[in-house]
PDB file of the backbone (N, CA, C, O) and the ligand in Angstrom, with CONECT records:
HET     ZN  A 101       1
ATOM      1  N   MET A   1       0.842  -1.197   0.000  1.00  0.00           N
ATOM      2  CA  MET A   1       0.000   0.000   0.000  1.00  0.00           C
ATOM      3  C   MET A   1       0.874   1.243   0.000  1.00  0.00           C
ATOM      4  O   MET A   1       1.845   1.326   0.753  1.00  0.00           O
ATOM      5  N   CYS A   2       0.540   2.182  -0.822  1.00  0.00           N
ATOM      6  CA  CYS A   2       1.255   3.444  -0.836  1.00  0.00           C
ATOM      7  C   CYS A   2       0.904   4.232   0.420  1.00  0.00           C
ATOM      8  O   CYS A   2      -0.267   4.375   0.774  1.00  0.00           O
ATOM      9  N   GLN A   3       1.945   4.741   1.090  1.00  0.00           N
ATOM     10  CA  GLN A   3       1.712   5.434   2.354  1.00  0.00           C
ATOM     11  C   GLN A   3       1.277   6.881   2.150  1.00  0.00           C
ATOM     12  O   GLN A   3       0.919   7.565   3.109  1.00  0.00           O
ATOM     13  N   VAL A   4       1.308   7.348   0.907  1.00  0.00           N
ATOM     14  CA  VAL A   4       0.883   8.722   0.637  1.00  0.00           C
ATOM     15  C   VAL A   4      -0.584   8.768   0.234  1.00  0.00           C
ATOM     16  O   VAL A   4      -1.377   9.494   0.832  1.00  0.00           O
ATOM     17  N   CYS A   5      -0.941   7.984  -0.787  1.00  0.00           N
ATOM     18  CA  CYS A   5      -2.316   8.037  -1.282  1.00  0.00           C
ATOM     19  C   CYS A   5      -3.173   6.908  -0.707  1.00  0.00           C
ATOM     20  O   CYS A   5      -4.372   6.829  -0.977  1.00  0.00           O
ATOM     21  N   ARG A   6      -2.544   6.035   0.091  1.00  0.00           N
ATOM     22  CA  ARG A   6      -3.285   4.958   0.753  1.00  0.00           C
ATOM     23  C   ARG A   6      -3.929   4.004  -0.224  1.00  0.00           C
ATOM     24  O   ARG A   6      -4.897   3.316   0.098  1.00  0.00           O
ATOM     25  N   ARG A   7      -3.376   3.972  -1.427  1.00  0.00           N
ATOM     26  CA  ARG A   7      -3.925   3.095  -2.446  1.00  0.00           C
ATOM     27  C   ARG A   7      -3.222   1.748  -2.380  1.00  0.00           C
ATOM     28  O   ARG A   7      -2.013   1.686  -2.157  1.00  0.00           O
ATOM     29  N   THR A   8      -3.948   0.705  -2.566  1.00  0.00           N
ATOM     30  CA  THR A   8      -3.336  -0.619  -2.655  1.00  0.00           C
ATOM     31  C   THR A   8      -2.678  -0.770  -4.016  1.00  0.00           C
ATOM     32  O   THR A   8      -3.331  -0.624  -5.049  1.00  0.00           O
ATOM     33  N   LEU A   9      -1.397  -1.059  -4.016  1.00  0.00           N
ATOM     34  CA  LEU A   9      -0.681  -1.169  -5.275  1.00  0.00           C
ATOM     35  C   LEU A   9      -1.056  -2.464  -5.987  1.00  0.00           C
ATOM     36  O   LEU A   9      -1.316  -3.494  -5.365  1.00  0.00           O
ATOM     37  N   LEU A  10      -1.074  -2.372  -7.294  1.00  0.00           N
ATOM     38  CA  LEU A  10      -1.473  -3.526  -8.091  1.00  0.00           C
ATOM     39  C   LEU A  10      -0.260  -4.395  -8.403  1.00  0.00           C
ATOM     40  O   LEU A  10       0.880  -3.934  -8.366  1.00  0.00           O
ATOM     41  N   ALA A  11      -0.525  -5.641  -8.704  1.00  0.00           N
ATOM     42  CA  ALA A  11       0.552  -6.552  -9.078  1.00  0.00           C
ATOM     43  C   ALA A  11       1.282  -6.003 -10.294  1.00  0.00           C
ATOM     44  O   ALA A  11       0.656  -5.642 -11.290  1.00  0.00           O
ATOM     45  N   GLY A  12       2.599  -5.940 -10.212  1.00  0.00           N
ATOM     46  CA  GLY A  12       3.394  -5.442 -11.317  1.00  0.00           C
ATOM     47  C   GLY A  12       3.637  -3.949 -11.268  1.00  0.00           C
ATOM     48  O   GLY A  12       4.440  -3.426 -12.040  1.00  0.00           O
ATOM     49  N   GLU A  13       2.958  -3.257 -10.375  1.00  0.00           N
ATOM     50  CA  GLU A  13       3.132  -1.817 -10.266  1.00  0.00           C
ATOM     51  C   GLU A  13       4.474  -1.499  -9.618  1.00  0.00           C
ATOM     52  O   GLU A  13       4.962  -2.225  -8.752  1.00  0.00           O
ATOM     53  N   ARG A  14       5.057  -0.379 -10.072  1.00  0.00           N
ATOM     54  CA  ARG A  14       6.361   0.006  -9.540  1.00  0.00           C
ATOM     55  C   ARG A  14       6.196   0.899  -8.310  1.00  0.00           C
ATOM     56  O   ARG A  14       5.259   1.690  -8.202  1.00  0.00           O
ATOM     57  N   TYR A  15       7.118   0.743  -7.416  1.00  0.00           N
ATOM     58  CA  TYR A  15       7.128   1.598  -6.232  1.00  0.00           C
ATOM     59  C   TYR A  15       8.559   1.680  -5.724  1.00  0.00           C
ATOM     60  O   TYR A  15       9.419   0.898  -6.129  1.00  0.00           O
ATOM     61  N   ARG A  16       8.798   2.612  -4.854  1.00  0.00           N
ATOM     62  CA  ARG A  16      10.083   2.683  -4.187  1.00  0.00           C
ATOM     63  C   ARG A  16       9.863   2.971  -2.718  1.00  0.00           C
ATOM     64  O   ARG A  16       8.784   3.368  -2.281  1.00  0.00           O
ATOM     65  N   THR A  17      10.931   2.753  -1.980  1.00  0.00           N
ATOM     66  CA  THR A  17      10.863   2.959  -0.543  1.00  0.00           C
ATOM     67  C   THR A  17      11.476   4.297  -0.183  1.00  0.00           C
ATOM     68  O   THR A  17      12.602   4.601  -0.577  1.00  0.00           O
ATOM     69  N   TRP A  18      10.744   5.082   0.553  1.00  0.00           N
ATOM     70  CA  TRP A  18      11.207   6.388   1.017  1.00  0.00           C
ATOM     71  C   TRP A  18      11.173   6.392   2.529  1.00  0.00           C
ATOM     72  O   TRP A  18      10.382   5.681   3.149  1.00  0.00           O
ATOM     73  N   ARG A  19      12.035   7.197   3.116  1.00  0.00           N
ATOM     74  CA  ARG A  19      12.079   7.253   4.570  1.00  0.00           C
ATOM     75  C   ARG A  19      11.695   8.647   5.047  1.00  0.00           C
ATOM     76  O   ARG A  19      12.292   9.650   4.656  1.00  0.00           O
ATOM     77  N   TRP A  20      10.703   8.677   5.885  1.00  0.00           N
ATOM     78  CA  TRP A  20      10.425   9.899   6.622  1.00  0.00           C
ATOM     79  C   TRP A  20       9.736   9.534   7.914  1.00  0.00           C
ATOM     80  O   TRP A  20       9.208   8.433   8.075  1.00  0.00           O
ATOM     81  N   ALA A  21       9.751  10.469   8.822  1.00  0.00           N
ATOM     82  CA  ALA A  21       9.233  10.220  10.168  1.00  0.00           C
ATOM     83  C   ALA A  21       9.906   8.992  10.767  1.00  0.00           C
ATOM     84  O   ALA A  21       9.299   8.240  11.530  1.00  0.00           O
ATOM     85  N   ARG A  22      11.201   8.802  10.397  1.00  0.00           N
ATOM     86  CA  ARG A  22      12.013   7.703  10.916  1.00  0.00           C
ATOM     87  C   ARG A  22      11.454   6.329  10.555  1.00  0.00           C
ATOM     88  O   ARG A  22      11.729   5.344  11.239  1.00  0.00           O
ATOM     89  N   ARG A  23      10.690   6.268   9.505  1.00  0.00           N
ATOM     90  CA  ARG A  23      10.164   4.975   9.068  1.00  0.00           C
ATOM     91  C   ARG A  23      10.353   4.819   7.573  1.00  0.00           C
ATOM     92  O   ARG A  23      10.358   5.801   6.830  1.00  0.00           O
ATOM     93  N   ASP A  24      10.509   3.578   7.135  1.00  0.00           N
ATOM     94  CA  ASP A  24      10.541   3.291   5.710  1.00  0.00           C
ATOM     95  C   ASP A  24       9.116   3.135   5.214  1.00  0.00           C
ATOM     96  O   ASP A  24       8.332   2.352   5.751  1.00  0.00           O
ATOM     97  N   GLN A  25       8.802   3.891   4.184  1.00  0.00           N
ATOM     98  CA  GLN A  25       7.434   3.908   3.702  1.00  0.00           C
ATOM     99  C   GLN A  25       7.407   3.555   2.222  1.00  0.00           C
ATOM    100  O   GLN A  25       8.281   3.953   1.452  1.00  0.00           O
ATOM    101  N   THR A  26       6.410   2.820   1.855  1.00  0.00           N
ATOM    102  CA  THR A  26       6.218   2.487   0.442  1.00  0.00           C
ATOM    103  C   THR A  26       5.490   3.632  -0.248  1.00  0.00           C
ATOM    104  O   THR A  26       4.447   4.091   0.218  1.00  0.00           O
ATOM    105  N   VAL A  27       6.050   4.085  -1.360  1.00  0.00           N
ATOM    106  CA  VAL A  27       5.450   5.197  -2.096  1.00  0.00           C
ATOM    107  C   VAL A  27       5.351   4.812  -3.568  1.00  0.00           C
ATOM    108  O   VAL A  27       6.333   4.383  -4.175  1.00  0.00           O
ATOM    109  N   CYS A  28       4.164   4.969  -4.132  1.00  0.00           N
ATOM    110  CA  CYS A  28       3.995   4.653  -5.550  1.00  0.00           C
ATOM    111  C   CYS A  28       4.641   5.743  -6.402  1.00  0.00           C
ATOM    112  O   CYS A  28       4.960   6.824  -5.909  1.00  0.00           O
ATOM    113  N   VAL A  29       4.826   5.448  -7.669  1.00  0.00           N
ATOM    114  CA  VAL A  29       5.521   6.367  -8.570  1.00  0.00           C
ATOM    115  C   VAL A  29       4.808   7.712  -8.633  1.00  0.00           C
ATOM    116  O   VAL A  29       5.446   8.764  -8.680  1.00  0.00           O
ATOM    117  N   VAL A  30       3.501   7.666  -8.633  1.00  0.00           N
ATOM    118  CA  VAL A  30       2.712   8.891  -8.762  1.00  0.00           C
ATOM    119  C   VAL A  30       2.964   9.833  -7.585  1.00  0.00           C
ATOM    120  O   VAL A  30       2.960  11.053  -7.748  1.00  0.00           O
ATOM    121  N   CYS A  31       3.178   9.276  -6.430  1.00  0.00           N
ATOM    122  CA  CYS A  31       3.290  10.088  -5.219  1.00  0.00           C
ATOM    123  C   CYS A  31       4.719  10.484  -4.873  1.00  0.00           C
ATOM    124  O   CYS A  31       4.941  11.163  -3.871  1.00  0.00           O
ATOM    125  N   GLU A  32       5.689  10.074  -5.678  1.00  0.00           N
ATOM    126  CA  GLU A  32       7.074  10.379  -5.328  1.00  0.00           C
ATOM    127  C   GLU A  32       7.353  11.870  -5.180  1.00  0.00           C
ATOM    128  O   GLU A  32       8.016  12.258  -4.218  1.00  0.00           O
ATOM    129  N   PRO A  33       6.881  12.726  -6.086  1.00  0.00           N
ATOM    130  CA  PRO A  33       7.122  14.165  -5.896  1.00  0.00           C
ATOM    131  C   PRO A  33       6.524  14.674  -4.589  1.00  0.00           C
ATOM    132  O   PRO A  33       7.104  15.520  -3.909  1.00  0.00           O
ATOM    133  N   GLU A  34       5.375  14.151  -4.259  1.00  0.00           N
ATOM    134  CA  GLU A  34       4.727  14.579  -3.024  1.00  0.00           C
ATOM    135  C   GLU A  34       5.532  14.141  -1.801  1.00  0.00           C
ATOM    136  O   GLU A  34       5.669  14.884  -0.829  1.00  0.00           O
ATOM    137  N   ALA A  35       6.060  12.927  -1.874  1.00  0.00           N
ATOM    138  CA  ALA A  35       6.873  12.422  -0.769  1.00  0.00           C
ATOM    139  C   ALA A  35       8.133  13.271  -0.610  1.00  0.00           C
ATOM    140  O   ALA A  35       8.543  13.599   0.504  1.00  0.00           O
ATOM    141  N   ARG A  36       8.735  13.617  -1.742  1.00  0.00           N
ATOM    142  CA  ARG A  36       9.950  14.431  -1.697  1.00  0.00           C
ATOM    143  C   ARG A  36       9.648  15.816  -1.119  1.00  0.00           C
ATOM    144  O   ARG A  36      10.413  16.339  -0.310  1.00  0.00           O
ATOM    145  N   ASP A  37       8.557  16.385  -1.531  1.00  0.00           N
ATOM    146  CA  ASP A  37       8.177  17.694  -1.018  1.00  0.00           C
ATOM    147  C   ASP A  37       7.911  17.637   0.478  1.00  0.00           C
ATOM    148  O   ASP A  37       8.087  18.629   1.186  1.00  0.00           O
ATOM    149  N   ALA A  38       7.490  16.485   0.952  1.00  0.00           N
ATOM    150  CA  ALA A  38       7.197  16.331   2.374  1.00  0.00           C
ATOM    151  C   ALA A  38       8.463  16.085   3.185  1.00  0.00           C
ATOM    152  O   ALA A  38       8.417  15.952   4.407  1.00  0.00           O
ATOM    153  N   GLY A  39       9.602  16.027   2.483  1.00  0.00           N
ATOM    154  CA  GLY A  39      10.858  15.868   3.188  1.00  0.00           C
ATOM    155  C   GLY A  39      11.347  14.447   3.275  1.00  0.00           C
ATOM    156  O   GLY A  39      12.271  14.154   4.034  1.00  0.00           O
ATOM    157  N   ALA A  40      10.743  13.555   2.512  1.00  0.00           N
ATOM    158  CA  ALA A  40      11.161  12.156   2.534  1.00  0.00           C
ATOM    159  C   ALA A  40      12.473  11.980   1.776  1.00  0.00           C
ATOM    160  O   ALA A  40      12.793  12.748   0.869  1.00  0.00           O
ATOM    161  N   VAL A  41      13.212  10.970   2.159  1.00  0.00           N
ATOM    162  CA  VAL A  41      14.471  10.639   1.502  1.00  0.00           C
ATOM    163  C   VAL A  41      14.351   9.247   0.911  1.00  0.00           C
ATOM    164  O   VAL A  41      13.938   8.307   1.590  1.00  0.00           O
ATOM    165  N   ARG A  42      14.713   9.120  -0.348  1.00  0.00           N
ATOM    166  CA  ARG A  42      14.620   7.815  -0.990  1.00  0.00           C
ATOM    167  C   ARG A  42      15.735   6.907  -0.496  1.00  0.00           C
ATOM    168  O   ARG A  42      16.893   7.320  -0.448  1.00  0.00           O
ATOM    169  N   VAL A  43      15.405   5.697  -0.135  1.00  0.00           N
ATOM    170  CA  VAL A  43      16.413   4.802   0.434  1.00  0.00           C
ATOM    171  C   VAL A  43      16.863   3.734  -0.552  1.00  0.00           C
ATOM    172  O   VAL A  43      17.820   3.011  -0.276  1.00  0.00           O
ATOM    173  N   VAL A  44      16.199   3.620  -1.688  1.00  0.00           N
ATOM    174  CA  VAL A  44      16.650   2.677  -2.713  1.00  0.00           C
ATOM    175  C   VAL A  44      16.611   3.372  -4.068  1.00  0.00           C
ATOM    176  O   VAL A  44      15.757   4.223  -4.316  1.00  0.00           O
ATOM    177  N   ASP A  45      17.539   3.005  -4.938  1.00  0.00           N
ATOM    178  CA  ASP A  45      17.580   3.595  -6.267  1.00  0.00           C
ATOM    179  C   ASP A  45      16.664   2.866  -7.238  1.00  0.00           C
ATOM    180  O   ASP A  45      15.984   3.487  -8.055  1.00  0.00           O
ATOM    181  N   ALA A  46      16.655   1.564  -7.140  1.00  0.00           N
ATOM    182  CA  ALA A  46      15.914   0.764  -8.114  1.00  0.00           C
ATOM    183  C   ALA A  46      14.438   0.698  -7.750  1.00  0.00           C
ATOM    184  O   ALA A  46      14.055   0.689  -6.580  1.00  0.00           O
ATOM    185  N   PHE A  47      13.642   0.654  -8.780  1.00  0.00           N
ATOM    186  CA  PHE A  47      12.223   0.424  -8.548  1.00  0.00           C
ATOM    187  C   PHE A  47      11.996  -1.027  -8.156  1.00  0.00           C
ATOM    188  O   PHE A  47      12.669  -1.933  -8.648  1.00  0.00           O
ATOM    189  N   GLU A  48      11.065  -1.225  -7.290  1.00  0.00           N
ATOM    190  CA  GLU A  48      10.604  -2.570  -6.988  1.00  0.00           C
ATOM    191  C   GLU A  48       9.280  -2.777  -7.701  1.00  0.00           C
ATOM    192  O   GLU A  48       8.562  -1.827  -8.011  1.00  0.00           O
ATOM    193  N   HIS A  49       8.982  -4.015  -7.946  1.00  0.00           N
ATOM    194  CA  HIS A  49       7.691  -4.336  -8.543  1.00  0.00           C
ATOM    195  C   HIS A  49       6.879  -5.126  -7.542  1.00  0.00           C
ATOM    196  O   HIS A  49       7.405  -5.958  -6.802  1.00  0.00           O
ATOM    197  N   VAL A  50       5.605  -4.855  -7.533  1.00  0.00           N
ATOM    198  CA  VAL A  50       4.729  -5.599  -6.650  1.00  0.00           C
ATOM    199  C   VAL A  50       4.597  -7.024  -7.186  1.00  0.00           C
ATOM    200  O   VAL A  50       4.220  -7.244  -8.336  1.00  0.00           O
ATOM    201  N   ARG A  51       4.915  -7.972  -6.328  1.00  0.00           N
ATOM    202  CA  ARG A  51       4.756  -9.368  -6.732  1.00  0.00           C
ATOM    203  C   ARG A  51       3.279  -9.732  -6.743  1.00  0.00           C
ATOM    204  O   ARG A  51       2.458  -9.119  -6.060  1.00  0.00           O
ATOM    205  N   VAL A  52       2.978 -10.719  -7.518  1.00  0.00           N
ATOM    206  CA  VAL A  52       1.591 -11.161  -7.595  1.00  0.00           C
ATOM    207  C   VAL A  52       1.098 -11.591  -6.218  1.00  0.00           C
ATOM    208  O   VAL A  52      -0.072 -11.423  -5.875  1.00  0.00           O
ATOM    209  N   SER A  53       2.018 -12.150  -5.440  1.00  0.00           N
ATOM    210  CA  SER A  53       1.633 -12.641  -4.123  1.00  0.00           C
ATOM    211  C   SER A  53       1.496 -11.521  -3.104  1.00  0.00           C
ATOM    212  O   SER A  53       1.094 -11.766  -1.966  1.00  0.00           O
ATOM    213  N   GLY A  54       1.825 -10.303  -3.495  1.00  0.00           N
ATOM    214  CA  GLY A  54       1.706  -9.195  -2.568  1.00  0.00           C
ATOM    215  C   GLY A  54       2.957  -8.365  -2.504  1.00  0.00           C
ATOM    216  O   GLY A  54       3.885  -8.541  -3.293  1.00  0.00           O
ATOM    217  N   LEU A  55       2.969  -7.473  -1.570  1.00  0.00           N
ATOM    218  CA  LEU A  55       4.053  -6.512  -1.466  1.00  0.00           C
ATOM    219  C   LEU A  55       5.210  -7.104  -0.670  1.00  0.00           C
ATOM    220  O   LEU A  55       5.274  -6.994   0.555  1.00  0.00           O
ATOM    221  N   ILE A  56       6.119  -7.735  -1.403  1.00  0.00           N
ATOM    222  CA  ILE A  56       7.289  -8.316  -0.755  1.00  0.00           C
ATOM    223  C   ILE A  56       8.508  -7.523  -1.190  1.00  0.00           C
ATOM    224  O   ILE A  56       8.781  -7.401  -2.384  1.00  0.00           O
ATOM    225  N   GLN A  57       9.223  -6.996  -0.249  1.00  0.00           N
ATOM    226  CA  GLN A  57      10.332  -6.117  -0.601  1.00  0.00           C
ATOM    227  C   GLN A  57      11.653  -6.871  -0.540  1.00  0.00           C
ATOM    228  O   GLN A  57      12.015  -7.451   0.484  1.00  0.00           O
ATOM    229  N   HIS A  58      12.359  -6.848  -1.659  1.00  0.00           N
ATOM    230  CA  HIS A  58      13.709  -7.357  -1.705  1.00  0.00           C
ATOM    231  C   HIS A  58      14.576  -6.198  -2.168  1.00  0.00           C
ATOM    232  O   HIS A  58      14.949  -6.125  -3.339  1.00  0.00           O
ATOM    233  N   VAL A  59      14.885  -5.327  -1.284  1.00  0.00           N
ATOM    234  CA  VAL A  59      15.574  -4.108  -1.666  1.00  0.00           C
ATOM    235  C   VAL A  59      17.008  -4.131  -1.172  1.00  0.00           C
ATOM    236  O   VAL A  59      17.320  -4.674  -0.112  1.00  0.00           O
ATOM    237  N   ARG A  60      17.858  -3.530  -1.965  1.00  0.00           N
ATOM    238  CA  ARG A  60      19.238  -3.361  -1.569  1.00  0.00           C
ATOM    239  C   ARG A  60      19.396  -1.931  -1.056  1.00  0.00           C
ATOM    240  O   ARG A  60      19.247  -0.962  -1.801  1.00  0.00           O
ATOM    241  N   ARG A  61      19.693  -1.833   0.205  1.00  0.00           N
ATOM    242  CA  ARG A  61      19.744  -0.511   0.820  1.00  0.00           C
ATOM    243  C   ARG A  61      20.935   0.287   0.297  1.00  0.00           C
ATOM    244  O   ARG A  61      22.035  -0.243   0.144  1.00  0.00           O
ATOM    245  N   VAL A  62      20.701   1.537   0.033  1.00  0.00           N
ATOM    246  CA  VAL A  62      21.778   2.415  -0.345  1.00  0.00           C
ATOM    247  C   VAL A  62      21.982   3.515   0.684  1.00  0.00           C
ATOM    248  O   VAL A  62      22.912   4.314   0.576  1.00  0.00           O
ATOM    249  N   ALA A  63      21.129   3.551   1.656  1.00  0.00           N
ATOM    250  CA  ALA A  63      21.261   4.560   2.709  1.00  0.00           C
ATOM    251  C   ALA A  63      20.790   3.977   4.024  1.00  0.00           C
ATOM    252  O   ALA A  63      20.815   4.662   5.047  1.00  0.00           O
TER     253      ALA A  63
HETATM  254 ZN    ZN A 101       0.641   6.868  -3.934  1.00  0.00          ZN2+
END
């Protein structure tokens, strides 16, 4: 689920992980500018894709 628009992400949809309020938050592509404006910091460079089985994160941390 995107933590900005509260939308459930669809299978295959791209998202990235952003950090704000000391938490890692899932943000969909559409909401990335909004997250950045809110002071969030992106913690991964690569986009993740939503697996069919759900939101499973296999991210390589860069920060
Ligand atoms: Zn969103």
